[in-house]
N, C-alpha and C positions, 0 to 999 in steps of 0.2 A: 553339728550344729544342731541346734533348738529350728521350731516349725515357726517361731519369731525370728529366731536369727536369718532362717533362708527369706522369712517375707522383708524382711528390712534391707537386705541385699539385692532384692528383686526391685523393691520401690526406689532405693536411692543410689544404687549402682548401675545396674543392668540395663534396665529399664532409659536410664537418659545416656547409657552409653549405643544403646541400638538407637535411639533417635536420632543422635549425632551422627549414628554411622550411614543414617539415610539419608541425612540432610548435607552430606557431603558431596558438592560438584553435583547436586540433583534441587534446583531450585524451583521445578516445578514438579510435586512431588506425587499428585494426586487427581485424577480424574474430575472434571466437574461439569457444570452446566454455565453455558452461554446463553444468554436472552439477546437475539437480536428483532429491534421495530423498527420495519420501514413503511412510510409513508411517502406516495408519490405525492411529488410537487411539480404539476403544471403551469411556467411562469415563467420568468426571466430572471439571467443570470448575468452578471458582470467576467467580460472576458477579457479586457486589457487594463492595463492601470489607470488607464485615461477613463474610465466609465464605459465604454461603450456596451450595451446590452443586448442579451442573444435571447431569443423565445425555446427555453430550455424545459425539458424533461427531467426530474432527478428523484433520488433516492434521498429525505427528510432533507431536502433545498440546497445540496452543496454540490460540485460537483469538485472534484468526486465524492461520491456518499462517503460514507461513517469509515474509518474505520475499523473491521472486525478485527479481535485478536482473540487467540485460541491456543490450548496446548494439546500436544496428542491423545487422543483418547477422549475430551470435551465432547459432550455433546451440544450439539448448538440447533437452538430452539427458536425458529424465524416465525415472526409476524408481519405480514405483507399487507399493507391497506393503500386499495385504490380507490380514493373517496369520491361521492357520488357527485362533485361538483365537476370530476375531468372529465375528458373527452373521449380519453383515448384508454384501451385495453393495454393491461402491461404485466410486467413476471419479474422474477428474480431467479439468475440460473448461478449457482455456486460450484466454480471449478473446482472447488477444492472436496465438493459431496461427490459419495457414489450411491447412486439413488436410481429410482427410474423417472426420468426427465418429463414422460405425459402426467406424471401425478405431481411431484413436488418442486415443477420448473411450471405448474401449467398456467396458462395466460388466464387474468380475471378481468372482469369486467368492470366498469365504473361504480361503487358501489360494495362491492363485495373483499371480502379478506379472506387469504389465503395463509392456512398454519401450516409448517410442517420441520420437522426434526430432521437432523443427520450426525452421525459420529466423525468426528476430524480425524483420521487414521493416519494421515500422513503428512509428516512436517514440511512446508515448503510456504509460500507466496501466492498466492492464488488470486484471477480478478470474477468477479460478483458482475455480472450483467441484466440487461433485460434481454430476452428472447420472444417479446412478442415480434408480430411481422409490420413490417419491414424493420427486422433488426437492425440494420447497417444505420438508417434513421433514430431507433432510440440510444443506440449507442452514440451516436454523433452527436443527438442533442444532450448528452449528461448521463446518459441512465450506466452507469457503471461505478468499481469500487475494487478496494483491495482489502483481503482477508488474510493474517499473517498467521500459520500454524506452528508455534515454537517445537520444538522438542523437548524432550523431558528432563536433559541436562544440558547445559556447556560443557565441553570439551576444547581441550587443545587445540582441533583441528577447527572449533565453532568456538572462539571464545565469547564471553559477554563485551558487550560492545560498551563503550562510555556515554555513546548516545546514537540517536537511531533518528531517520528522518525518511519517511515515506515521498517518494516523484513520481505522479504518473502521467504520462506524456498523450496529446491524443490530440487531431486533428481538426480544425475549426471550419467549417463548410459554410458561406455565407449565408446561400439561401439553405434555411433548413428545413423545408419543404421537399427539396427535390433529392430526393432519396437515390432516383436512376445516377445523378450526377457521383454521390456518394458511393454508389458500387461501381461507378467506371472510375474512379477516384479523378474527377473533374472537377476544376474550381475552388478545390480547396485553399486557404490563404493564410491561414497562422496555425504554428502548433502552439499547443498549450501545456502548461506545466502546471499540473495542480488546479487546470481552469482556467490560467489567466496567462496570456503571451509574457514572457520574460516576470515573470510572478516573482522573483528572487535575484533578479540580475538588473540594479543599477548602471552597472557599464555601458548596455546596449540601451537602457530605457531611462531614462531621467528621472520619470514619476514611479519606479518601483523604490518600494519601501521597506522590504523586507530581505535581508539574506538569510544563509543557512548560517550559524555558528559553531565554534568548537574550542575548545582549550588545545595548545601546542602539546602533540606529542599524543590524542586521544584515539582513538580507536571509535569512528563511525559506521556506520551502519548503514547503506542507502536500500530500501525496497524500493527498487524501482519497477514499475507495470508499464508495458506499452498496451496504451489504448485505442491505437491509431485504428484506423478503418481497415487501411490496407499497406501500411509504410513499414518496413521494420525497421528498426533503430540501433545503430552504431554508438554503445553507450560510450563515455572519453570522459577521463578527468584529466584534464590541460594541467601542468604543472606538477605531476604527481603520476603515479601508478596503484591500480587495484592490489591491494596485497590479497585478495581474495575473494573469488567471485564463486557464489553458489546458485549453480545452474537451478533453475526453480524454486529459488532458495531453500534448497534441501542440503543440509550438512553435510551429507555421501557425496552430493556432486560438487566437491570442490575444485577447484582451479585454483593455481599462486601465479601473482605476477604479472598480471595481465596490463595490456595498454590501454585493450577497445575492447566491450564484451557486447557480443552479437545478442539483441532481443526480438525474437518472433512477434507477430502481429498475436496478441492474446496470451504474450508471454512475460513470466517476471522473475527477476534475480533478486538475489539481495548482494549488496558486493559491499566489503568494507576498504577503506581508505585510513590508514594514522597518518594525521595531520601532521604538517613540516613545522618544526623550532621556530620558534619566536614568532613575530606577525607575518603570515602570509594570507595569499588569495590561490581558492583552486577555484577551478570552474568547471563544473559536472555538464556536460554536453552531448547533443547530438554531434555526430561527425561527419553528418550530411551537411555543409557547409550553410546551406541555403535555410536549410531549416534554422539553424540553432542563431546565426548574425541576423537575419531577416524575418524569420518566422515566429520565434520565440523561447526556440526551446534550449535554453541555457541559465542553468542556476551558479549563483555565485556562493560558495564556501570560503566562510572567513576564519580564520587562525587566530586568536586573539586569548593572551591571558585573562583579560577580562571578560570573554566570553560571558553571556547570560546564563544561571545555571539552570533553569528551567528550559533551556530549548534542547531538543532533543530527549525530552523525557517527558514519560506519562501522556498527556493528551496531546502534548507539543510536541509529539512525531509526525504532525503533520502540520505545518504553518500556513494558518486559513487567513 
């Protein structure tokens, strides 16, 4: 074969074939850069469907903070700003990072900016939070969020979901200044899901205006984080069974056919449910009955052929 023929064969046949082989089962092919910008907001947040306000400290003004998504091998570049108008020192600690905590996670005073980078080396679902003293108070007032580090490929054991949702559970202490009670677990009143009691549960709260949605037979992946100060969570799906539970969100830590998943404090998991046929409802809840039915730790998932196609996709994995 002539040099021209070899060149044509490489360009037209071998190169496309090579690219196609690389892409099979590999939706995340290359490492990249993820830029995260956090600004601490000291203000107030709504913590009930009735509009109750709470003196909060947050990342970018929301409870929980923004969802951070990356793929194994990505470099995470963090810019963390504590505005001059704030009164407290703050920090950000990523549980997905393997770094020197006294350097990257250092507390900064108002009017300062902290920048650092780390490589996301392990897949999973991780908490980030404030480490500033007293840490219990900073977390209880809203300084926490979730980071999802995806593996480089989906597999038979870790299939691509049809929809994804983030649920973060936390405790509400009415006296935001009393960190001693927070440490002792005294006086907490409500369980918040994504910053609000009964946020997605109109069954227990008629003022709730949101639910999670999926079409019948879809695989729905719940990224669940326990941001409670002291309380573990027994995470259960009423009217169904967790098809798969990935401890810490890592694909290698897979368990099948789980009725209730135990999630410790500052622990996370990825949990799959395959929605029932036809129009159906499932309740995702804490199996500590007082926390779910009275304090607010319950979420309604509706299976409907007409489910909004935007729910559980892109930025709608956490419904604000």
